[in-house]
C-alpha positions in Angstrom: -27.4 6.7 27.0 -24.9 6.6 24.1 -23.2 3.5 22.1 -19.6 4.6 22.8 -19.0 1.5 24.8 -19.4 -1.0 21.9 -17.7 1.5 19.4 -13.6 0.4 19.1 -11.0 1.4 16.2 -9.8 -0.7 14.4 -6.2 -0.2 12.3 -6.8 1.4 9.0 -7.0 -1.2 6.3 -4.6 -0.5 3.0 -5.0 -1.7 -0.4 -0.6 -1.7 -2.2 -1.3 -1.5 -5.6 2.3 -2.4 -7.9 2.6 -1.4 -10.9 5.4 -2.6 -13.1 6.1 -1.3 -16.4 9.1 -3.3 -19.0 9.4 -2.0 -22.7 5.6 -2.1 -23.7 4.6 -4.8 -21.2 3.0 -3.6 -18.2 1.4 -5.4 -14.9 -0.4 -4.6 -12.0 -1.4 -6.2 -8.7 -2.9 -5.2 -5.9 -2.7 -6.7 -2.7 -4.9 -6.3 0.7 -6.5 -5.4 1.9 -4.1 -5.0 5.1 -3.5 -3.0 8.2 -1.4 -0.1 7.7 1.5 -1.7 9.1 1.7 -4.5 6.9 1.1 -2.3 3.9 3.9 -0.5 4.8 6.5 -3.3 5.5 5.7 -4.7 2.0 5.8 -1.1 0.1 9.3 -1.0 2.1 10.5 -4.4 0.4 8.7 -3.4 -2.9 11.0 -0.3 -3.0 13.6 -2.0 -2.0 14.2 0.7 1.0 15.8 0.6 4.4 13.3 2.9 5.9 9.5 3.1 5.1 8.3 5.2 2.8 6.4 9.1 3.7 3.0 9.2 3.0 0.7 7.5 0.9 3.3 7.6 -2.7 3.0 6.4 -5.3 6.6 5.8 -5.2 8.7 4.9 -8.4 11.9 2.7 -8.6 14.1 1.6 -11.5 14.0 -2.1 -11.7 15.5 -4.1 -14.9 14.5 -3.0 -18.1 12.1 -0.5 -16.2 10.3 1.1 -13.6 7.6 -0.1 -10.4 5.2 1.9 -9.3 4.0 1.2 -6.0 1.0 3.3 -3.9 -1.0 2.7 -1.1 -5.1 3.5 -0.8 -6.8 3.8 2.5 -10.1 1.8 2.1 -13.1 3.1 4.2 -14.1 1.1 7.4 -16.9 -0.8 7.1 -19.9 0.7 10.3 
């Protein structure tokens, strides 16, 4: 008998990293872990897009006086 009955799949968890550069100033914010759908929604919002960005990035978008870089990092599931 196997232990497959006790196994279940969990949505992948993702860490969202946002870096903003304005002149010589740089700020980085890490958010998560989040479920992948929520992480993609957040990336869509931060990139000011109407549709979810493809792949996991990093993506760049111009902001007043600089640039914002958003990336998703998949986290290994806990066992």
